[in-house]
N, C-alpha and C positions, 0 to 999 in steps of 0.2 A: 599311420594316422596320427600319432603322437606329434610328429614334427608339423603336420598340417595345423593340429589345435594350438601348437605352441607360437606358430606364425600368425594364426588370426588373433592370438592373445597380444602378441608382440604389435601387431598391426594396429589393434584397439589402443594400446597404450599410446602409440606415436600419435593417432588421430584424436583421441580424447584428453590424454594426459601426458603431454610431452615432457613435463617437468619429472615423471616418473622413470624417465629414461634410464636413470643413473641405476635403480633399482633393477629395471629391466635388463641392463647390461651384466650385472651379477647374476640375474636369474637364468638367462639364456645362454647356453654354451656357444650356440650358432648365431649370435647376433649379428655378426658381420655377414653371413649368409642371407639372413632376414632382410637386413638392410639392402643387400644387393637385389633381392627379389622384390623388394618394395620400389626401387628404383627402375628396376625391368618392366613391372606391371605398369607404373606409370608412363614409362617411355611408349609401351605398346597402345594404351590407351590414347594417348595424344597422337601418335601417328595414326591409328585407325580413325580417330575422330577427325583429323584434318582431311582425310580422303573421303570419309563418309558424308561431310558437308559438301562434296562435289554435285553439281546439278546433273553430270552424264559421267560414265565410266569407261575406261579403256583397259585392256588387259595389262598395260604397264603399271596399272595401280598395284597388281598383286606383286611385282618387284620393288617397287617404290616404298611400299609400307615396311617392309622388314629393313630397307636401307635406312630409311627416315628413323625408324624405332631404334635401330643401332647407333645411329649418330646423337639422337637425343640420349641414349643410355650413357654413351661416351662423355657427353657434356655434363650429365648429372655426376658422374665419377670425377671429373677434372675439377668441375666447380666446387663439390663438396670437399676435395681434398686440399683445393687451394684455400678456400674458405677456412677450413680447419687450421691449416698451416698459419694464416694470417691470426686468427684467434690465440693460437698457441704463443705466437710472438709477444702478445700482452701478458700471457701467463708467465713467460720467462722472467718478467721483472718483478714477479712475486717471490715470497721467501718458501713456497711449497717444495717439499721434498721431491727429488727426480722421480722417484717411484711413484709418486701422486701424479706427476705431470704425465707420466707415461700412460698411466690409467685414464687421465681425462683426454688424453689425445685420442685413444681408441673409442671412448665414449663420444667425444665430439665428431668423429668421422661417421660413427654408427647413426648419430642423431641427424647430421646434416644430409646425409645420402637418404636416409629414411624420411626426411622431411618432404620429399617429392611425391610422397604416397597420395595425398589428395588429388594428384594429377590423374589418378585412376578414375575420377569421376567425370574427366573432361568428355570422354566418349558418350556417357549417358545424356550429358548436356547436349552434345552435337546431334545425337538422334532426337532428343526432344526438339531442339531448336529447328531442325529441318520440316517438323510438322507446321511450322509457322510460315505465314507470308513473307514475313520480313525476319528472317532467321537470327540476324544481328541483334535484335531486341532482347533476346535470351543468351545469345552467345558472349557478348560484350560483358553484361554483369555476371554471368555465370563463370567466365574464365576469370573475371577480376576477383570474384570471391574466392575461387580456388587458389590464386596466386596470393592472395591476402592470408588464407589458411596456412599455406605453405610457410609464409614470413612469420606467421604467429608461432607455429611449431618451432622454427629457428629461435625465435626470440625468447619463447617460454622455456626450451631446453637449455639454451646457452645461459640463460639467467641463472638457473640452478645450478647447473653444471660448474659454472665459473664464480658463482656465489656473488652476483652483481646486482645492483639496483636497476630499476626499471629505465630510467632515463639514460644512464651510462651504457646500458646493454642496447639501447635503440641507436645510440650515437656510435657505438662500436660497431654494430653489424652495418648501419648505414655507411659508415666509412669504408669498412672493409668490401661491402658490395659494390660501391663506386670504384674502388681500387681494383678489384678483380675485372670490373666492366672495361677497364682501360687496357687490360692485357691485349696485346696485338692479336696473339693467337686466339684468345676466347672471342674476340671482336669479329674476326674472319670466320671462325666455326659458327658463331651464332647467324653471321650473314648467310653462310651456306644453308643452314637450317632454314631459317625464313624464306630464302629463295624457293628451295624445295617445297616447303609447306605453301607457300602461295601458288606455287605451280600446280599443286595437287589440289587446292581449292577451286581454281579455275575451271 
């Protein structure tokens, strides 16, 4: 029960006050496990939401949901670790002691993987949207809002962890996201995710 309560507290910090993740990283001994759980829950929600939006069902969706959830989870892991490494490259130019850099590295990885937690709300959005005649009227703004929430968590957390101003933080994240998007491996992987997702929605 204690671990459940700790995870709920950790998740609430990520969702409502990501700038406090530095304090949370010191407070919770299992922060890496909680970050992993945040990513896993978001992956399951997204994969289930994609198939819930279908107009009809086949037994194959029972197999495709865990496959898609696993692929999304791996994407979260790869992306957060690569983005964390990119951000640390900028930190290496600072005069901060090595011990401090190692602590920042762990906190960054925790923050970036946990930042996908708002994806947990994609399934409720899909469930609600299916009640409408035109689900896209809710799906598009709903997913856009969740995506913006994820980016805000990254921005707010990175800004406080790396102690930078608003504009430099935005430019830093934007440049790093664009650089990661050009990775051939990630591009192919995202293409596979989209293909499976589109197959699931139809």
